[in-house]
N, C-alpha and C positions, 0 to 999 in steps of 0.2 A: 503494500500500500503506499510506503513511503517514497520507493522507486517511482510509482506512477505519478504520486503529488509532485514529485521533482523534474519529471520528464513534463508534465502538464507546466509547470511554474518555466520552464527554461523554455519551452515552446511558445507559450504565451508571450513572455518577455522578449523572445527572438521577432515575435512578430511587432511588439510595442517599440522595440530598438528600430525598426525599419521605419516606423511613422515617424519617431522623434528625430531620427537621422535628417528625415527629409523636413522636417518643421521646426525642430527646437536646437538642432545642431547648427554654430555658423557655416556658412557654406564653405568659409576659408579653412574649416576643421575636417573638410569631407577626407582628405590624406590619411587622417588618424583613424579611418574606419578598421583597418586592419587590428589594431589595439580595441577599438571600442567592441566590435562586434563580437569575436570568440570568446573575449573576455569578460562579458557579461555576467555569465554564473559566478565565477570567482569574485568579480568587483563588486556584486550588491548582495551576496549572501554570506555573512561571517562566519558561518559553520561549512562553507565551500573549502574544502582542504588545500588542493595545490591545484593550479591553473591547469587546463589542456595543454598538450603538445601545439596544437593549432592557436591558443592564446599565445602560448610563449614566442611561437615563431612570429605573429603578427606585432607583439610587445617587442622584439629585437629589430625586427625591419621599422618602427616607427621610433624608438629609443636611437636606433642606428643614425636616422637622418638628423638627429640634435646633436650636431657636430661643433656649431659655431654659436656665437650668442643669439644673434637673429633667430636662429632654428629652435633653440632653446627656449629664447621668449615665446614664439610662437606657439610651441608646442605647451607651454606653461598656461598661457593666454587660454587655448583651446580647452585644456583639461579642466582649468578653474569654471570656464564656461561651461561646459558639458556634464560635469561632476553632478549638480543638483538635478538637473532635467533626467538622468538616466539613474538616479538615487545610486552611483557610485559610494563605496564606504571610502573614505580618505585613507585609512588607514590598510586595506587591502590594496589601494593603487600603491602606496610607500612599499609594502611588502611585494609587489609584483616582480621588481627587478631581481630581488634575492631569490624570490620563487622560483624565477626563472633561467637563474645564473648567468643575468646580464649585468654585466660593468657599465654604469652609467659616468659620463663626464660632468653630471652635475648632481646637486642634493634633490631629488626628488621631493622630498617632504619640504623643503625650503619652496620649492616651484608651485607646489599645490597650495599652500598655506598663504601664498604672497598676495 
């Protein structure tokens, strides 16, 4: 029963994020969909243990692009703008790089609290 409930939650949230990405994510943040879409289950549910391989691959792609001050600022701006609309848990976002074994060139906790 728990598994069915989780599948329904993930499916429903997947549909919701599609609508949110069209209406509530700034258009300038579309390039970050590889992080937002596959990582939803991990980022919204405090009990979701580890991110999926697909989430980690998307996160690595997105975080890899944040390799200069302008790109970091853009990523941080999009994360801050999008987190409330998608109900991301800030603590899960700060744990994501370590959970995916991604080394960042910037402190993500300061990025999303700025």
